[in-house]
Structure formats: structure tokens, C-alpha cells
A tleap script that builds the chain and sets N, CA, C and O, in Angstrom:
source leaprc.protein.ff14SB
mol = sequence {
  NVAL GLU ALA TYR SER PRO LEU PRO VAL PRO
  LEU LEU SER ILE GLY ALA GLU GLY ASP PRO
  ASP TYR GLU PHE VAL ALA LEU GLY ALA ALA
  HIE ARG LEU SER THR GLY ASP LEU VAL VAL
  THR ASP TRP GLN SER PRO THR ILE ARG ILE
  PHE SER PRO ARG GLY ARG LEU VAL ARG LYS
  LEU GLY ARG LYS GLY SER GLY PRO GLY GLU
  PHE GLN ALA VAL HIE ASP LEU PHE MET ALA
  GLY ASP THR LEU ILE ALA TYR ASP TRP TYR
  LEU ARG ARG LEU THR ARG LEU LEU PRO ALA
  GLY ASP VAL LEU GLY THR GLN PRO ILE GLN
  PRO SER ALA GLY LEU ALA VAL ASP LEU VAL
  ALA HIE ALA CGLN
}
set mol.1.N position { -4.555 11.452 -40.018 }
set mol.1.CA position { -3.383 13.124 -40.427 }
set mol.1.C position { -4.513 12.882 -41.752 }
set mol.1.O position { -5.233 12.107 -42.381 }
set mol.2.N position { -4.025 14.140 -41.581 }
set mol.2.CA position { -4.601 15.235 -42.766 }
set mol.2.C position { -3.298 15.407 -43.396 }
set mol.2.O position { -2.249 15.563 -42.771 }
set mol.3.N position { -3.481 15.351 -45.388 }
set mol.3.CA position { -2.205 15.348 -46.516 }
set mol.3.C position { -3.002 17.027 -46.932 }
set mol.3.O position { -4.107 17.543 -46.761 }
set mol.4.N position { -1.897 17.357 -47.451 }
set mol.4.CA position { -1.980 18.247 -47.342 }
set mol.4.C position { -1.127 18.585 -48.938 }
set mol.4.O position { -0.020 18.061 -49.062 }
set mol.5.N position { -1.425 19.066 -49.591 }
set mol.5.CA position { -1.286 19.175 -51.432 }
set mol.5.C position { -0.695 20.612 -51.853 }
set mol.5.O position { -1.182 21.652 -51.411 }
set mol.6.N position { 0.403 20.587 -52.751 }
set mol.6.CA position { 1.003 21.464 -53.024 }
set mol.6.C position { -0.534 22.179 -53.635 }
set mol.6.O position { -1.504 21.565 -54.078 }
set mol.7.N position { -0.272 24.364 -53.407 }
set mol.7.CA position { -1.588 24.912 -54.773 }
set mol.7.C position { -0.615 24.251 -56.061 }
set mol.7.O position { 0.344 23.517 -56.299 }
set mol.8.N position { -1.942 25.353 -56.838 }
set mol.8.CA position { -1.180 25.323 -58.476 }
set mol.8.C position { 0.017 26.205 -58.555 }
set mol.8.O position { 1.087 25.876 -59.068 }
set mol.9.N position { -0.225 27.237 -58.061 }
set mol.9.CA position { 0.199 28.262 -57.893 }
set mol.9.C position { 0.482 29.097 -56.538 }
set mol.9.O position { -0.304 29.354 -55.626 }
set mol.10.N position { 1.804 29.433 -56.681 }
set mol.10.CA position { 2.149 29.895 -55.359 }
set mol.10.C position { 0.977 31.798 -55.290 }
set mol.10.O position { 0.630 32.591 -56.165 }
set mol.11.N position { 0.728 31.721 -53.392 }
set mol.11.CA position { 0.156 32.874 -53.349 }
set mol.11.C position { 0.960 34.011 -53.030 }
set mol.11.O position { 0.392 35.020 -52.611 }
set mol.12.N position { 2.754 33.986 -53.230 }
set mol.12.CA position { 3.159 34.465 -52.431 }
set mol.12.C position { 4.894 33.894 -52.791 }
set mol.12.O position { 5.493 32.907 -52.364 }
set mol.13.N position { 5.301 34.903 -53.673 }
set mol.13.CA position { 6.658 35.039 -53.637 }
set mol.13.C position { 7.894 35.032 -53.180 }
set mol.13.O position { 8.588 35.552 -54.054 }
set mol.14.N position { 8.605 34.692 -52.192 }
set mol.14.CA position { 10.022 36.115 -51.665 }
set mol.14.C position { 11.059 35.620 -51.976 }
set mol.14.O position { 11.103 34.404 -51.786 }
set mol.15.N position { 11.885 36.050 -52.365 }
set mol.15.CA position { 12.685 35.553 -52.574 }
set mol.15.C position { 13.323 36.393 -53.780 }
set mol.15.O position { 12.575 36.559 -54.744 }
set mol.16.N position { 15.472 37.313 -53.902 }
set mol.16.CA position { 15.718 37.141 -55.197 }
set mol.16.C position { 16.566 37.286 -54.758 }
set mol.16.O position { 16.780 37.794 -53.658 }
set mol.17.N position { 17.677 36.643 -55.928 }
set mol.17.CA position { 19.234 36.053 -55.425 }
set mol.17.C position { 19.998 37.809 -55.909 }
set mol.17.O position { 19.853 38.623 -56.821 }
set mol.18.N position { 21.026 37.641 -54.351 }
set mol.18.CA position { 22.257 38.516 -54.674 }
set mol.18.C position { 21.179 39.731 -53.939 }
set mol.18.O position { 21.521 40.874 -54.246 }
set mol.19.N position { 20.574 39.693 -53.491 }
set mol.19.CA position { 19.579 40.246 -52.766 }
set mol.19.C position { 20.052 40.281 -50.260 }
set mol.19.O position { 19.192 40.187 -49.384 }
set mol.20.N position { 20.912 40.369 -50.138 }
set mol.20.CA position { 20.199 39.219 -48.583 }
set mol.20.C position { 19.445 39.216 -48.095 }
set mol.20.O position { 19.181 38.211 -47.435 }
set mol.21.N position { 18.385 40.596 -48.082 }
set mol.21.CA position { 17.066 40.695 -47.547 }
set mol.21.C position { 16.087 39.309 -47.979 }
set mol.21.O position { 15.373 38.575 -47.296 }
set mol.22.N position { 16.342 39.330 -49.105 }
set mol.22.CA position { 15.305 38.488 -50.066 }
set mol.22.C position { 16.392 37.167 -49.798 }
set mol.22.O position { 16.456 36.840 -48.613 }
set mol.23.N position { 16.807 36.781 -50.256 }
set mol.23.CA position { 17.637 35.214 -50.210 }
set mol.23.C position { 17.240 35.013 -48.091 }
set mol.23.O position { 17.128 35.618 -47.024 }
set mol.24.N position { 17.187 33.449 -48.891 }
set mol.24.CA position { 17.028 32.514 -47.940 }
set mol.24.C position { 18.087 31.172 -47.822 }
set mol.24.O position { 18.241 30.826 -48.993 }
set mol.25.N position { 18.743 30.423 -47.105 }
set mol.25.CA position { 19.162 29.669 -47.232 }
set mol.25.C position { 18.452 28.031 -46.708 }
set mol.25.O position { 18.297 26.945 -47.268 }
set mol.26.N position { 18.211 28.483 -45.600 }
set mol.26.CA position { 17.327 27.157 -44.183 }
set mol.26.C position { 16.326 27.830 -44.089 }
set mol.26.O position { 16.376 28.625 -43.150 }
set mol.27.N position { 15.083 27.856 -44.894 }
set mol.27.CA position { 13.959 28.281 -44.039 }
set mol.27.C position { 13.902 27.815 -43.035 }
set mol.27.O position { 14.031 26.590 -43.022 }
set mol.28.N position { 13.578 28.885 -41.028 }
set mol.28.CA position { 13.246 28.116 -40.691 }
set mol.28.C position { 11.577 28.102 -39.893 }
set mol.28.O position { 11.246 27.349 -38.978 }
set mol.29.N position { 10.963 28.852 -40.361 }
set mol.29.CA position { 9.882 29.398 -39.469 }
set mol.29.C position { 8.918 30.773 -40.279 }
set mol.29.O position { 9.382 31.904 -40.424 }
set mol.30.N position { 7.348 30.291 -40.789 }
set mol.30.CA position { 6.866 31.363 -41.791 }
set mol.30.C position { 5.414 32.122 -40.736 }
set mol.30.O position { 4.411 31.568 -41.187 }
set mol.31.N position { 5.169 32.663 -40.106 }
set mol.31.CA position { 3.641 33.221 -39.472 }
set mol.31.C position { 3.099 34.233 -40.261 }
set mol.31.O position { 3.861 34.743 -41.082 }
set mol.32.N position { 1.887 34.660 -40.193 }
set mol.32.CA position { 1.467 35.602 -40.385 }
set mol.32.C position { 0.215 36.362 -39.335 }
set mol.32.O position { -0.627 36.258 -38.443 }
set mol.33.N position { 0.654 36.860 -39.934 }
set mol.33.CA position { 0.466 38.479 -38.659 }
set mol.33.C position { -1.240 38.722 -38.916 }
set mol.33.O position { -1.933 38.725 -39.934 }
set mol.34.N position { -1.458 38.871 -37.838 }
set mol.34.CA position { -3.473 39.891 -37.922 }
set mol.34.C position { -3.174 40.550 -38.361 }
set mol.34.O position { -4.232 40.640 -38.983 }
set mol.35.N position { -2.134 41.957 -39.091 }
set mol.35.CA position { -2.180 42.418 -40.551 }
set mol.35.C position { -1.914 42.391 -41.208 }
set mol.35.O position { -1.859 43.281 -42.057 }
set mol.36.N position { -1.398 40.815 -41.264 }
set mol.36.CA position { -1.278 40.264 -43.124 }
set mol.36.C position { 0.237 39.883 -42.908 }
set mol.36.O position { 0.591 38.740 -43.196 }
set mol.37.N position { 0.901 40.551 -42.545 }
set mol.37.CA position { 2.188 40.838 -42.915 }
set mol.37.C position { 2.761 39.216 -42.273 }
set mol.37.O position { 2.247 38.674 -41.295 }
set mol.38.N position { 3.772 38.709 -42.973 }
set mol.38.CA position { 4.123 37.224 -42.706 }
set mol.38.C position { 5.599 37.419 -42.020 }
set mol.38.O position { 6.375 38.237 -42.513 }
set mol.39.N position { 5.922 36.743 -41.013 }
set mol.39.CA position { 7.021 36.491 -40.485 }
set mol.39.C position { 8.023 35.786 -41.122 }
set mol.39.O position { 7.558 34.865 -41.795 }
set mol.40.N position { 9.529 35.900 -41.168 }
set mol.40.CA position { 10.516 34.513 -41.570 }
set mol.40.C position { 11.112 34.472 -41.015 }
set mol.40.O position { 11.299 35.473 -40.324 }
set mol.41.N position { 12.099 33.068 -40.772 }
set mol.41.CA position { 12.744 33.174 -39.912 }
set mol.41.C position { 13.880 31.806 -40.866 }
set mol.41.O position { 13.383 30.796 -41.363 }
set mol.42.N position { 14.988 32.043 -40.904 }
set mol.42.CA position { 16.413 31.049 -41.551 }
set mol.42.C position { 16.981 31.408 -40.702 }
set mol.42.O position { 17.232 32.492 -40.176 }
set mol.43.N position { 17.381 29.596 -40.444 }
set mol.43.CA position { 18.339 29.119 -39.526 }
set mol.43.C position { 19.669 29.787 -40.283 }
set mol.43.O position { 20.693 29.105 -40.293 }
set mol.44.N position { 19.674 30.233 -40.498 }
set mol.44.CA position { 21.564 30.550 -41.085 }
set mol.44.C position { 21.486 32.188 -40.987 }
set mol.44.O position { 22.334 32.810 -41.628 }
set mol.45.N position { 20.502 32.935 -40.209 }
set mol.45.CA position { 20.128 34.302 -40.048 }
set mol.45.C position { 19.819 34.763 -38.628 }
set mol.45.O position { 18.900 34.251 -37.990 }
set mol.46.N position { 20.935 36.167 -37.917 }
set mol.46.CA position { 20.580 36.324 -36.901 }
set mol.46.C position { 19.545 37.356 -36.421 }
set mol.46.O position { 19.673 38.200 -35.534 }
set mol.47.N position { 18.106 36.998 -37.503 }
set mol.47.CA position { 17.639 37.941 -37.742 }
set mol.47.C position { 16.210 37.653 -38.113 }
set mol.47.O position { 16.109 36.724 -38.914 }
set mol.48.N position { 15.014 38.243 -37.715 }
set mol.48.CA position { 13.884 37.714 -38.258 }
set mol.48.C position { 13.258 38.484 -39.110 }
set mol.48.O position { 13.278 39.662 -38.753 }
set mol.49.N position { 12.428 38.192 -40.600 }
set mol.49.CA position { 11.945 38.895 -41.087 }
set mol.49.C position { 10.347 39.355 -41.465 }
set mol.49.O position { 9.535 38.586 -41.981 }
set mol.50.N position { 10.123 40.496 -41.169 }
set mol.50.CA position { 8.412 40.763 -41.374 }
set mol.50.C position { 8.816 41.317 -42.810 }
set mol.50.O position { 9.774 42.032 -43.104 }
set mol.51.N position { 7.287 40.503 -44.051 }
set mol.51.CA position { 7.369 41.090 -45.339 }
set mol.51.C position { 5.936 41.828 -45.279 }
set mol.51.O position { 5.147 41.623 -44.357 }
set mol.52.N position { 5.676 42.705 -46.350 }
set mol.52.CA position { 4.017 42.761 -46.535 }
set mol.52.C position { 3.471 41.711 -46.861 }
set mol.52.O position { 4.083 40.644 -46.909 }
set mol.53.N position { 2.061 41.858 -47.175 }
set mol.53.CA position { 1.544 40.544 -47.923 }
set mol.53.C position { 1.729 40.537 -49.399 }
set mol.53.O position { 1.349 39.644 -50.157 }
set mol.54.N position { 2.569 42.010 -49.836 }
set mol.54.CA position { 3.118 41.770 -51.495 }
set mol.54.C position { 4.782 41.371 -51.679 }
set mol.54.O position { 5.722 41.516 -52.461 }
set mol.55.N position { 4.323 40.594 -50.001 }
set mol.55.CA position { 6.520 40.008 -50.294 }
set mol.55.C position { 6.600 41.198 -50.318 }
set mol.55.O position { 5.827 41.445 -51.243 }
set mol.56.N position { 7.043 42.327 -49.911 }
set mol.56.CA position { 8.048 43.278 -49.981 }
set mol.56.C position { 8.403 43.735 -47.839 }
set mol.56.O position { 7.737 43.898 -46.817 }
set mol.57.N position { 10.046 43.742 -48.331 }
set mol.57.CA position { 10.182 43.924 -46.541 }
set mol.57.C position { 9.780 45.036 -45.986 }
set mol.57.O position { 9.684 46.041 -46.691 }
set mol.58.N position { 9.490 45.078 -44.719 }
set mol.58.CA position { 9.191 46.137 -43.622 }
set mol.58.C position { 9.980 45.892 -42.713 }
set mol.58.O position { 9.660 46.843 -41.999 }
set mol.59.N position { 10.673 45.442 -42.214 }
set mol.59.CA position { 12.447 45.307 -41.410 }
set mol.59.C position { 12.413 44.116 -40.603 }
set mol.59.O position { 11.483 43.477 -40.112 }
set mol.60.N position { 13.649 43.979 -40.591 }
set mol.60.CA position { 13.949 43.186 -39.995 }
set mol.60.C position { 13.889 43.658 -38.261 }
set mol.60.O position { 13.666 44.757 -37.753 }
set mol.61.N position { 14.212 42.222 -37.598 }
set mol.61.CA position { 14.340 41.954 -36.348 }
set mol.61.C position { 15.249 41.959 -35.632 }
set mol.61.O position { 14.475 42.263 -34.725 }
set mol.62.N position { 16.505 41.898 -34.973 }
set mol.62.CA position { 17.143 41.640 -34.221 }
set mol.62.C position { 18.771 41.884 -35.057 }
set mol.62.O position { 18.869 42.704 -35.969 }
set mol.63.N position { 19.870 41.115 -34.621 }
set mol.63.CA position { 21.016 41.265 -35.217 }
set mol.63.C position { 21.991 40.059 -34.614 }
set mol.63.O position { 21.727 39.363 -33.633 }
set mol.64.N position { 22.937 39.999 -35.273 }
set mol.64.CA position { 23.911 38.684 -35.002 }
set mol.64.C position { 24.991 39.334 -32.805 }
set mol.64.O position { 25.565 40.300 -32.303 }
set mol.65.N position { 24.600 38.063 -32.488 }
set mol.65.CA position { 25.347 39.580 -30.521 }
set mol.65.C position { 24.937 38.131 -30.321 }
set mol.65.O position { 24.732 37.253 -31.160 }
set mol.66.N position { 24.828 38.088 -28.179 }
set mol.66.CA position { 24.062 37.410 -27.200 }
set mol.66.C position { 23.536 38.752 -26.287 }
set mol.66.O position { 23.091 38.473 -25.174 }
set mol.67.N position { 23.553 39.990 -26.627 }
set mol.67.CA position { 22.125 40.496 -26.038 }
set mol.67.C position { 20.959 40.743 -26.281 }
set mol.67.O position { 20.319 40.155 -27.153 }
set mol.68.N position { 20.563 41.539 -25.636 }
set mol.68.CA position { 18.725 41.512 -25.796 }
set mol.68.C position { 18.320 42.014 -27.357 }
set mol.68.O position { 18.319 43.070 -27.988 }
set mol.69.N position { 18.041 40.862 -27.541 }
set mol.69.CA position { 17.096 41.269 -29.360 }
set mol.69.C position { 18.235 41.139 -29.771 }
set mol.69.O position { 18.405 42.190 -30.388 }
set mol.70.N position { 19.324 40.450 -29.870 }
set mol.70.CA position { 20.365 39.703 -30.154 }
set mol.70.C position { 20.036 38.418 -30.963 }
set mol.70.O position { 18.965 37.839 -31.143 }
set mol.71.N position { 20.980 38.223 -31.286 }
set mol.71.CA position { 20.840 36.225 -32.114 }
set mol.71.C position { 21.870 35.634 -32.850 }
set mol.71.O position { 22.385 36.311 -33.740 }
set mol.72.N position { 22.407 34.089 -32.571 }
set mol.72.CA position { 23.017 33.987 -33.183 }
set mol.72.C position { 22.420 33.118 -34.551 }
set mol.72.O position { 23.041 33.006 -35.608 }
set mol.73.N position { 21.441 32.694 -34.347 }
set mol.73.CA position { 20.416 32.267 -35.069 }
set mol.73.C position { 18.951 31.964 -34.741 }
set mol.73.O position { 18.604 31.532 -33.642 }
set mol.74.N position { 18.334 32.147 -35.481 }
set mol.74.CA position { 16.858 31.953 -35.026 }
set mol.74.C position { 16.095 30.837 -35.878 }
set mol.74.O position { 15.512 30.801 -36.962 }
set mol.75.N position { 16.419 29.854 -34.743 }
set mol.75.CA position { 16.045 28.475 -35.172 }
set mol.75.C position { 14.462 28.007 -35.063 }
set mol.75.O position { 14.098 26.925 -35.524 }
set mol.76.N position { 13.425 29.059 -34.313 }
set mol.76.CA position { 12.300 29.050 -34.346 }
set mol.76.C position { 11.426 29.664 -34.284 }
set mol.76.O position { 11.724 30.856 -34.204 }
set mol.77.N position { 10.344 29.461 -34.276 }
set mol.77.CA position { 9.403 31.220 -34.025 }
set mol.77.C position { 8.046 30.591 -33.468 }
set mol.77.O position { 7.649 29.478 -33.814 }
set mol.78.N position { 7.536 31.224 -32.781 }
set mol.78.CA position { 6.140 30.795 -32.382 }
set mol.78.C position { 5.853 32.095 -31.771 }
set mol.78.O position { 6.650 32.825 -31.181 }
set mol.79.N position { 4.277 32.335 -32.052 }
set mol.79.CA position { 3.685 32.612 -32.100 }
set mol.79.C position { 2.621 33.076 -30.958 }
set mol.79.O position { 1.852 32.135 -31.151 }
set mol.80.N position { 2.037 33.763 -29.986 }
set mol.80.CA position { 0.965 34.155 -28.551 }
set mol.80.C position { 0.378 35.564 -28.790 }
set mol.80.O position { 0.691 36.520 -28.080 }
set mol.81.N position { -0.688 35.666 -30.062 }
set mol.81.CA position { -1.049 36.610 -30.215 }
set mol.81.C position { -0.235 37.257 -31.569 }
set mol.81.O position { -0.032 36.683 -32.639 }
set mol.82.N position { 0.142 38.560 -31.197 }
set mol.82.CA position { 0.980 38.843 -32.273 }
set mol.82.C position { 2.668 38.954 -31.485 }
set mol.82.O position { 3.700 39.356 -32.022 }
set mol.83.N position { 2.546 38.628 -30.572 }
set mol.83.CA position { 4.091 38.464 -29.654 }
set mol.83.C position { 5.092 36.839 -30.492 }
set mol.83.O position { 4.712 35.668 -30.500 }
set mol.84.N position { 6.383 37.431 -31.084 }
set mol.84.CA position { 6.909 36.659 -31.508 }
set mol.84.C position { 8.034 35.947 -30.453 }
set mol.84.O position { 8.865 36.725 -29.986 }
set mol.85.N position { 8.105 34.756 -30.112 }
set mol.85.CA position { 8.595 34.233 -29.201 }
set mol.85.C position { 9.856 33.053 -30.250 }
set mol.85.O position { 9.440 32.001 -30.735 }
set mol.86.N position { 11.244 33.482 -30.408 }
set mol.86.CA position { 12.136 32.947 -31.170 }
set mol.86.C position { 12.822 32.430 -30.532 }
set mol.86.O position { 12.722 33.065 -29.482 }
set mol.87.N position { 13.591 31.586 -30.355 }
set mol.87.CA position { 14.214 30.463 -30.117 }
set mol.87.C position { 15.851 30.472 -30.046 }
set mol.87.O position { 15.985 30.721 -31.244 }
set mol.88.N position { 17.042 30.403 -29.627 }
set mol.88.CA position { 18.338 30.727 -30.471 }
set mol.88.C position { 18.565 29.515 -29.263 }
set mol.88.O position { 18.506 29.639 -28.040 }
set mol.89.N position { 18.924 27.964 -30.327 }
set mol.89.CA position { 19.397 26.924 -29.936 }
set mol.89.C position { 21.061 27.442 -29.366 }
set mol.89.O position { 21.396 27.703 -28.211 }
set mol.90.N position { 21.785 27.467 -30.446 }
set mol.90.CA position { 23.397 28.547 -29.594 }
set mol.90.C position { 23.039 28.840 -28.770 }
set mol.90.O position { 23.191 27.895 -27.996 }
set mol.91.N position { 22.270 30.160 -27.944 }
set mol.91.CA position { 22.603 30.679 -26.886 }
set mol.91.C position { 21.702 29.844 -25.674 }
set mol.91.O position { 21.795 29.662 -24.461 }
set mol.92.N position { 20.966 29.538 -26.560 }
set mol.92.CA position { 19.805 27.911 -25.276 }
set mol.92.C position { 19.041 29.036 -24.593 }
set mol.92.O position { 19.019 29.341 -23.401 }
set mol.93.N position { 18.260 29.719 -25.907 }
set mol.93.CA position { 17.160 31.247 -24.676 }
set mol.93.C position { 16.418 31.756 -25.639 }
set mol.93.O position { 16.750 32.177 -26.747 }
set mol.94.N position { 15.270 31.676 -25.073 }
set mol.94.CA position { 13.835 32.237 -26.163 }
set mol.94.C position { 13.719 34.247 -26.128 }
set mol.94.O position { 13.815 34.930 -25.108 }
set mol.95.N position { 13.585 34.560 -26.984 }
set mol.95.CA position { 13.435 36.095 -26.513 }
set mol.95.C position { 11.616 36.256 -27.513 }
set mol.95.O position { 11.120 35.756 -28.522 }
set mol.96.N position { 11.144 37.380 -26.310 }
set mol.96.CA position { 9.773 37.843 -26.988 }
set mol.96.C position { 9.861 39.155 -27.591 }
set mol.96.O position { 10.635 40.022 -27.184 }
set mol.97.N position { 9.142 39.285 -28.471 }
set mol.97.CA position { 9.584 40.774 -29.521 }
set mol.97.C position { 7.916 40.584 -29.802 }
set mol.97.O position { 7.175 39.618 -29.987 }
set mol.98.N position { 7.751 42.055 -29.728 }
set mol.98.CA position { 6.643 42.650 -30.703 }
set mol.98.C position { 6.963 42.698 -32.086 }
set mol.98.O position { 8.179 42.758 -32.266 }
set mol.99.N position { 6.358 42.692 -33.003 }
set mol.99.CA position { 6.685 42.695 -34.035 }
set mol.99.C position { 6.992 44.126 -35.254 }
set mol.99.O position { 7.219 44.198 -36.462 }
set mol.100.N position { 6.821 45.230 -33.980 }
set mol.100.CA position { 7.966 46.397 -34.269 }
set mol.100.C position { 9.197 46.272 -33.658 }
set mol.100.O position { 9.900 47.278 -33.745 }
set mol.101.N position { 9.419 45.822 -33.375 }
set mol.101.CA position { 10.811 44.818 -33.167 }
set mol.101.C position { 11.226 45.569 -31.385 }
set mol.101.O position { 12.377 45.921 -31.125 }
set mol.102.N position { 9.989 45.702 -30.278 }
set mol.102.CA position { 10.435 46.356 -29.004 }
set mol.102.C position { 10.919 44.257 -27.829 }
set mol.102.O position { 10.106 43.360 -27.606 }
set mol.103.N position { 11.874 44.278 -27.578 }
set mol.103.CA position { 12.368 43.078 -26.719 }
set mol.103.C position { 11.363 43.150 -25.990 }
set mol.103.O position { 11.172 44.321 -25.661 }
set mol.104.N position { 10.424 42.272 -25.464 }
set mol.104.CA position { 9.442 41.935 -23.921 }
set mol.104.C position { 10.210 41.075 -23.323 }
set mol.104.O position { 9.376 40.348 -22.785 }
set mol.105.N position { 11.170 40.688 -23.068 }
set mol.105.CA position { 12.175 39.710 -22.380 }
set mol.105.C position { 12.714 38.221 -23.660 }
set mol.105.O position { 12.371 37.520 -24.612 }
set mol.106.N position { 13.711 38.531 -22.745 }
set mol.106.CA position { 14.455 36.750 -22.416 }
set mol.106.C position { 14.595 36.001 -21.462 }
set mol.106.O position { 14.756 36.398 -20.308 }
set mol.107.N position { 14.538 34.408 -21.938 }
set mol.107.CA position { 14.730 33.174 -21.058 }
set mol.107.C position { 15.957 32.876 -21.160 }
set mol.107.O position { 16.481 33.201 -22.225 }
set mol.108.N position { 16.515 32.425 -20.498 }
set mol.108.CA position { 17.639 31.032 -20.797 }
set mol.108.C position { 16.799 29.707 -20.818 }
set mol.108.O position { 15.654 29.765 -20.369 }
set mol.109.N position { 17.157 28.816 -21.182 }
set mol.109.CA position { 16.510 27.481 -21.689 }
set mol.109.C position { 17.585 26.529 -21.156 }
set mol.109.O position { 18.499 26.345 -21.960 }
set mol.110.N position { 17.713 25.752 -19.759 }
set mol.110.CA position { 18.731 25.224 -19.605 }
set mol.110.C position { 18.302 23.574 -19.591 }
set mol.110.O position { 17.580 23.063 -18.736 }
set mol.111.N position { 18.949 22.835 -20.796 }
set mol.111.CA position { 19.153 21.750 -21.313 }
set mol.111.C position { 19.292 20.740 -19.711 }
set mol.111.O position { 20.273 21.276 -19.196 }
set mol.112.N position { 18.886 19.749 -18.838 }
set mol.112.CA position { 18.982 18.975 -18.282 }
set mol.112.C position { 20.248 18.335 -18.328 }
set mol.112.O position { 19.816 18.180 -19.470 }
set mol.113.N position { 21.782 17.608 -18.236 }
set mol.113.CA position { 22.827 16.688 -18.232 }
set mol.113.C position { 23.205 16.735 -19.863 }
set mol.113.O position { 23.253 15.788 -20.647 }
set mol.114.N position { 23.367 17.654 -20.022 }
set mol.114.CA position { 23.430 18.093 -21.498 }
set mol.114.C position { 22.497 17.766 -22.750 }
set mol.114.O position { 22.920 17.765 -23.906 }
set mol.115.N position { 20.787 17.404 -22.281 }
set mol.115.CA position { 20.383 16.712 -23.429 }
set mol.115.C position { 19.642 17.562 -24.112 }
set mol.115.O position { 19.403 18.510 -23.364 }
set mol.116.N position { 18.907 17.794 -25.666 }
set mol.116.CA position { 18.947 18.420 -26.612 }
set mol.116.C position { 17.582 19.215 -25.880 }
set mol.116.O position { 16.754 18.693 -25.132 }
set mol.117.N position { 17.627 20.449 -26.287 }
set mol.117.CA position { 15.847 20.720 -26.182 }
set mol.117.C position { 15.050 20.798 -27.672 }
set mol.117.O position { 15.413 21.102 -28.808 }
set mol.118.N position { 13.533 20.284 -26.959 }
set mol.118.CA position { 12.908 20.354 -28.463 }
set mol.118.C position { 11.792 21.355 -27.523 }
set mol.118.O position { 11.401 21.418 -26.357 }
set mol.119.N position { 11.578 22.035 -28.759 }
set mol.119.CA position { 9.941 22.379 -28.126 }
set mol.119.C position { 9.204 22.560 -29.031 }
set mol.119.O position { 9.379 22.625 -30.248 }
set mol.120.N position { 8.044 22.671 -28.173 }
set mol.120.CA position { 6.708 22.229 -28.625 }
set mol.120.C position { 5.605 23.303 -28.677 }
set mol.120.O position { 5.452 23.921 -27.623 }
set mol.121.N position { 4.749 23.665 -29.786 }
set mol.121.CA position { 3.904 25.204 -29.596 }
set mol.121.C position { 2.325 24.408 -29.672 }
set mol.121.O position { 2.082 23.335 -30.225 }
set mol.122.N position { 1.810 24.890 -29.276 }
set mol.122.CA position { 0.261 24.582 -29.211 }
set mol.122.C position { -0.428 25.729 -29.652 }
set mol.122.O position { -0.323 26.762 -28.991 }
set mol.123.N position { -1.357 25.691 -31.027 }
set mol.123.CA position { -1.552 26.919 -31.652 }
set mol.123.C position { -2.831 26.878 -31.786 }
set mol.123.O position { -3.417 25.934 -32.315 }
set mol.124.N position { -3.631 28.344 -31.118 }
set mol.124.CA position { -5.312 27.709 -30.745 }
set mol.124.C position { -6.364 28.820 -31.926 }
set mol.124.O position { -7.587 28.692 -31.967 }
savepdb mol mol.pdb
quit
């Protein structure tokens, strides 16, 4: 088992009270893109936020809804290269997007007999 220790100082701080683009309630996932940008989700938000390496908001993907590219909330986020794969537990589906915002497709997830769905991704 590998142990993790906090860094003595943060490498990057993102957040600002009173600005919804920079506030977080329940951090869901954070991944770094090949561009250096940081992709962040919040379980309480129907958007995926992309920040520059310096912490400036570059863009938001998604909005509240149930159509393509829309979410009730993004509960998990996986990466396949620079393709984002967002899981919305409420809608029971995966959405594949590019960081520029293009929606590549959605895939419903149907749990058996009402059981919970656990998603696992393997990093390469």
C-alpha cells in the first residue's frame, strides 16, 4: 500500500467565496489534461469546470437538464486520453465529451434489480 503525504504548500489553489464559478460544495473528481488544464467536478453542480494551469476558469461544460450534454449532477469523471467520460447517477448514464465541449455520445447504465452502480476505471 502506497502512503500519500500532503505537500507543504499547495501547487494550485482554486476557489473564491461568493463566485459560483470558483466555489465548491462537494468535490467529485479532478484530472489534468494533456494541455495542463485541470478538469474539476462537484457533486452538487451539473457542470464540468475546466481551469487553466494557473487556476483561471477556462470553460464550463454541461448544464442542468436531461438532454445530450446536460446533467443533474456529475458524480464521477473518467478520462480516456483527453476524452471526458462523465457519470450522472441521477440520470443513470455516461456522457462522453471533448474538453472543447463537443458531446460525443451518451450511454445509459441500467442496474440489475435496482442495485447500485459502481464504476471503476483503470488508468494507463
